[in-house]
C-alpha positions in Angstrom: 11.0 27.3 14.5 11.0 23.5 14.6 9.2 20.7 12.6 6.8 19.2 15.1 4.6 16.1 14.7 1.6 16.2 16.9 -0.2 13.0 18.1 -3.8 13.8 17.2 -6.8 12.0 18.7 -9.3 14.7 17.9 -10.0 15.5 21.5 -9.6 18.9 23.2 -6.1 18.4 24.5 -4.4 17.2 21.2 -6.3 19.8 19.2 -5.1 22.6 21.5 -1.5 21.3 21.3 -1.6 21.5 17.5 -3.1 25.0 17.6 -0.7 26.3 20.3 2.4 25.1 18.4 1.1 26.5 15.2 0.6 29.9 16.9 4.2 29.7 18.2 5.4 29.6 14.6 6.4 25.9 14.4 5.9 23.8 11.2 3.2 21.5 12.5 1.8 18.2 11.1 -0.7 15.9 12.8 -0.5 12.1 13.0 -3.1 9.7 14.1 -2.4 6.0 14.7 -4.9 3.5 13.3 -5.1 0.6 15.6 -8.5 -1.0 15.2 -9.0 -3.9 12.7 -12.5 -3.7 11.2 -12.9 -7.5 11.5 -12.3 -7.6 15.2 -15.2 -9.0 17.3 -17.0 -6.3 19.2 -19.9 -6.5 21.6 -20.0 -3.1 23.3 -21.3 0.4 22.6 -19.6 1.8 19.5 -20.6 5.3 20.5 -18.7 5.1 23.8 -15.5 7.2 24.0 -12.3 5.1 24.4 -8.8 4.8 23.1 -9.5 1.5 21.4 -12.8 0.8 19.6 -14.7 0.7 16.3 -15.4 4.4 16.3 -12.0 5.0 14.8 -13.1 5.5 11.2 -15.7 8.2 12.3 -13.1 9.8 14.5 -10.6 10.1 11.6 -13.1 12.3 9.8 -13.5 14.6 12.7 -9.7 14.8 13.1 -9.2 15.8 9.5 -11.8 18.5 9.8 -10.1 19.9 12.9 -6.7 19.9 11.1 -8.1 21.7 8.2 -9.5 24.4 10.5 -6.1 24.8 12.2 -4.4 24.7 8.8 -2.1 21.7 9.2 -1.5 18.5 7.3 -3.0 15.3 8.8 -1.5 11.8 8.3 -3.0 8.5 9.5 -0.6 5.5 10.1 -1.8 2.0 10.3 0.0 0.3 13.2 -2.8 -2.2 14.1 -0.6 -5.2 13.7 2.0 -4.1 16.2 -0.7 -2.9 18.5 -2.4 -6.3 18.5 1.0 -8.1 18.9 2.2 -5.8 21.7 -0.6 -4.1 23.8 -3.4 -6.6 23.3 -1.1 -9.6 23.9 0.2 -8.0 27.0 -3.3 -7.1 28.2 -4.5 -10.7 27.7 -1.4 -12.3 29.2 -1.6 -10.2 32.4 -5.3 -10.7 33.0 -5.0 -14.5 32.5 -2.0 -14.5 34.9 -4.1 -13.0 37.7 -2.5 -9.6 37.3 -4.2 -6.2 36.6 -2.5 -4.7 33.5 -2.1 -1.0 32.8 -2.3 -0.8 29.0 -2.0 3.0 28.9 1.5 2.9 30.5 2.8 0.4 28.0 1.0 2.0 25.0 2.9 5.2 25.7 6.2 3.5 25.9 5.9 1.0 23.1 3.3 2.5 20.7 2.6 6.3 21.0 6.2 7.2 21.7 7.7 4.1 20.0 6.1 2.3 17.1 4.2 5.3 15.9 7.3 7.5 15.7 9.2 4.7 14.1 6.5 4.3 11.5 6.4 8.0 10.8 10.1 8.0 10.1 9.8 5.0 7.8 7.1 6.9 6.0 9.5 9.7 5.3 7.9 12.3 7.6 10.5 14.7 8.8 10.1 16.2 12.3 12.3 17.4 15.1 10.0 16.8 18.0 6.9 14.7 18.7 4.2 16.5 20.8 1.1 15.2 22.7 -1.6 16.5 24.9 -0.3 15.0 28.1 -0.4 17.1 31.2 3.2 16.7 32.3 6.5 18.7 31.9 10.1 17.9 30.8 13.1 19.8 31.9 16.7 19.2 31.0 19.2 19.3 33.9 22.8 18.7 33.0 22.8 15.8 30.6 19.5 14.2 31.8 15.9 14.9 30.9 13.6 15.2 33.9 10.0 14.1 33.8 7.8 16.4 36.0 4.2 16.6 37.1 1.9 19.0 35.2 0.8 22.3 36.7 -2.7 20.9 37.0 -2.1 18.3 39.7 -5.7 17.0 39.3 -5.0 16.3 35.7 -1.3 15.3 36.0 -0.4 12.4 33.7 3.2 11.8 34.6 2.3 8.4 36.1 1.4 7.1 32.6 4.7 8.4 31.2 7.3 7.0 33.6 8.4 4.2 31.2 9.7 6.7 28.6 13.4 6.5 28.0 15.9 9.4 28.0 16.0 9.1 24.2 12.3 9.3 24.0 12.1 12.3 26.4 14.8 14.1 24.4 12.4 14.5 21.4 9.1 15.0 23.2 7.1 18.2 23.8 4.2 18.5 26.3 2.8 22.0 25.6 -0.1 21.6 28.1 2.1 20.9 31.1 2.0 24.5 32.2 -1.7 24.9 31.8 -4.7 23.7 33.8 -7.4 21.7 32.1 -9.9 24.5 32.8 -7.7 26.9 30.9 -7.4 24.6 27.9 -11.1 23.9 27.8 -11.8 27.6 27.9 -9.4 28.3 25.0 -10.9 25.5 23.0 -14.4 26.7 23.5 -13.5 30.2 22.5 -11.8 29.0 19.3 -14.9 26.8 18.5 -13.1 23.6 18.0 -15.4 21.5 20.3 -18.8 22.1 22.0 -18.8 23.0 25.6 -20.3 19.7 26.4 -17.3 17.8 24.9 -16.4 14.7 27.0 -13.1 13.1 27.5 -12.1 9.6 26.6 -11.5 7.9 29.9 -11.5 4.2 29.0 -9.1 1.9 27.3 -11.7 -0.1 25.5 -15.3 0.6 24.7 -16.5 -3.0 24.9 -16.4 -5.9 27.4 -12.9 -7.1 28.2 -13.9 -10.6 27.3 -13.6 -9.4 23.6 -9.9 -8.9 24.1 -9.2 -11.9 26.3 -10.6 -14.4 23.8 -11.7 -16.8 26.5 -15.0 -18.5 27.2 -16.7 -18.1 30.6 -15.3 -20.7 33.0 -16.9 -21.4 36.4 -14.7 -21.2 39.5 -15.0 -20.8 43.2 -15.0 -17.6 45.3 -13.4 -18.6 48.6 -12.4 -17.0 51.8 -8.8 -17.0 53.0 -9.4 -20.3 54.8 -10.5 -21.9 51.6 -14.2 -22.1 52.4 -16.3 -21.8 49.2 -18.6 -18.8 49.4 -19.9 -18.6 45.8 -19.2 -19.1 42.1 -17.8 -16.9 39.4 -17.4 -17.1 35.6 -13.7 -16.4 35.3 -11.1 -15.0 37.8 -10.0 -12.5 35.1 -13.2 -10.6 35.7 -11.9 -9.5 39.1 -9.1 -7.3 40.5 -7.4 -6.9 43.9 -9.3 -4.6 46.2 -12.6 -5.0 44.4 -15.6 -4.9 46.7 -18.7 -4.5 44.5 -20.1 -7.1 42.3 -18.7 -10.1 44.1 -22.1 -11.8 44.4 -21.4 -13.2 47.9 -22.7 -12.0 51.2 -21.1 -11.8 54.7 -21.6 -10.0 58.0 -18.8 -7.6 57.0 -17.6 -6.1 53.7 -15.5 -8.5 51.5 -12.7 -7.5 49.2 -10.8 -9.5 46.5 -7.4 -10.2 48.2 -5.9 -12.7 45.8 -6.5 -14.3 42.4 -5.4 -17.9 41.7 -5.1 -18.5 37.9 -4.1 -22.2 38.3 -7.4 -22.9 40.1 -9.5 -20.2 38.5 -10.1 -19.1 42.1 -11.1 -15.7 43.6 -10.0 -15.2 47.2 -11.9 -12.7 49.3 -11.2 -11.3 52.7 -11.6 -8.3 55.0 -10.5 -4.8 54.3 -7.4 -5.1 56.5 -6.1 -7.8 54.1 -5.9 -5.3 51.2 -4.0 -2.7 53.3 -0.3 -2.6 52.6 2.7 -0.8 54.0 5.5 -2.1 51.8 5.3 -2.4 48.0 8.0 -3.8 45.7 8.3 -3.4 42.0 10.4 -5.0 39.3 11.2 -4.1 35.6 12.3 -0.7 36.9 12.7 2.3 34.5 15.0 5.0 35.9 13.7 8.4 34.7 15.1 11.5 36.3 17.9 9.7 38.2 20.0 6.8 37.1 19.8 5.0 40.5 18.9 5.2 44.2 22.0 4.0 46.1 20.8 4.7 49.6 17.3 4.7 51.2 15.7 8.1 50.7 12.5 9.9 51.6 10.3 10.3 48.6 6.6 9.9 47.6 5.0 7.2 45.5 1.8 6.3 43.8 0.5 2.8 43.3 -2.3 3.8 40.9 -2.9 6.8 38.6 -5.5 8.5 40.8 -4.7 10.4 44.0 -1.7 12.2 45.2 1.8 10.6 45.8 2.1 9.2 49.4 5.2 9.8 51.5 7.5 6.8 51.8 11.1 5.6 52.1 12.3 4.1 48.8 15.3 1.9 48.4 16.8 -0.4 45.8 17.0 -4.1 46.6 19.9 -6.3 45.7 18.1 -7.8 42.8 17.4 -4.4 41.2 13.8 -4.1 42.3 12.6 -1.0 44.1 10.9 -1.0 47.5 8.6 1.6 48.9 7.9 1.6 52.6 4.9 3.9 53.1 4.6 6.3 56.1 0.8 5.5 56.1 -0.7 2.3 54.7 -2.0 2.2 51.1 -5.0 0.2 49.9 -5.0 -2.5 47.3 -1.5 -2.4 45.8 -2.1 -4.7 42.8 0.3 -6.9 40.9 0.7 -5.7 37.3 0.0 -2.0 38.2 2.8 0.5 38.6 4.7 1.9 41.5 5.9 5.4 40.5 8.3 7.3 42.8 8.5 11.1 43.0 10.7 13.6 44.6 8.4 16.7 44.9 7.1 17.1 41.4 9.8 15.1 39.6 9.4 11.4 38.6 12.5 9.5 39.8 11.6 6.0 38.6 8.9 3.4 38.4 8.3 -0.3 38.1 5.7 -3.0 37.9 4.3 -4.0 41.3 5.1 -7.6 42.1 4.4 -7.8 45.8 2.8 -5.9 48.7 2.5 -6.6 52.4 
């Protein structure tokens, strides 16, 4: 029997993690990170489910009630300052640089499995393992911890976890990795924790991103790849590579965002073939289940969280970046997003996309 601290959001997945571990005989406590500052400007729908938003106070009440029903202690830790200075700063800097950030990836590395654990230890909370409701698996092979895809490949969340270090993986439990989402929802409904209509939080933020970017609308040009002005916009940070809808310009063929120019506040649009890529490189690499790739090897990779890994040849460049040469072209590889490399169901490594062609 181990002392296990469960990251509790109040949703179906984290609730079932706490219940399953309690049923296995572990000494379970639940912890919720408080990240919302009440004085933060907000112009969205406070009822909308999201990871970050003003519904936090109401959510804490529901979480405490669930913990009482399971029979475990609940602790709330305020880490709003580090969240603002880490995740929100990263989010703003990336968008204003013309990149598309992935806050969930960095939140897992730096907050959920980083600052929150550190704060719990400073608060004197004793635990052997930290558990969450992610659909992924961890196996130990020799002296290394392997990160693997979850049993439910449609729900698999290993993409969001690739930046975890070996030290972090050594203390983590993912009890839902061997279940499907349908199995977990069925158990939750039978136990009466949530109504059958319970929805999942899919969004990072429940308001407009302009709240977080702290910028005023700024008119700029929408241009084609030759520089011809096709229309106007109110800030290039409102667009992302590969975007087709909501451009506000017309042409005889579909147009896609192919580049963002922060220096000129310019959105460049082009044809679909201009957002099709065969080679994607990534920097700031985190080696997960292997410590390096010394020779080019056949593997699979994802350039976004959705979809299945795509066959490719992956190699390490002289400067330490990784390069994936895809067997079939991929669409809209976007700077700031992550390239995550797999061998079958095992995450080998991943990095931040910096180029695609």
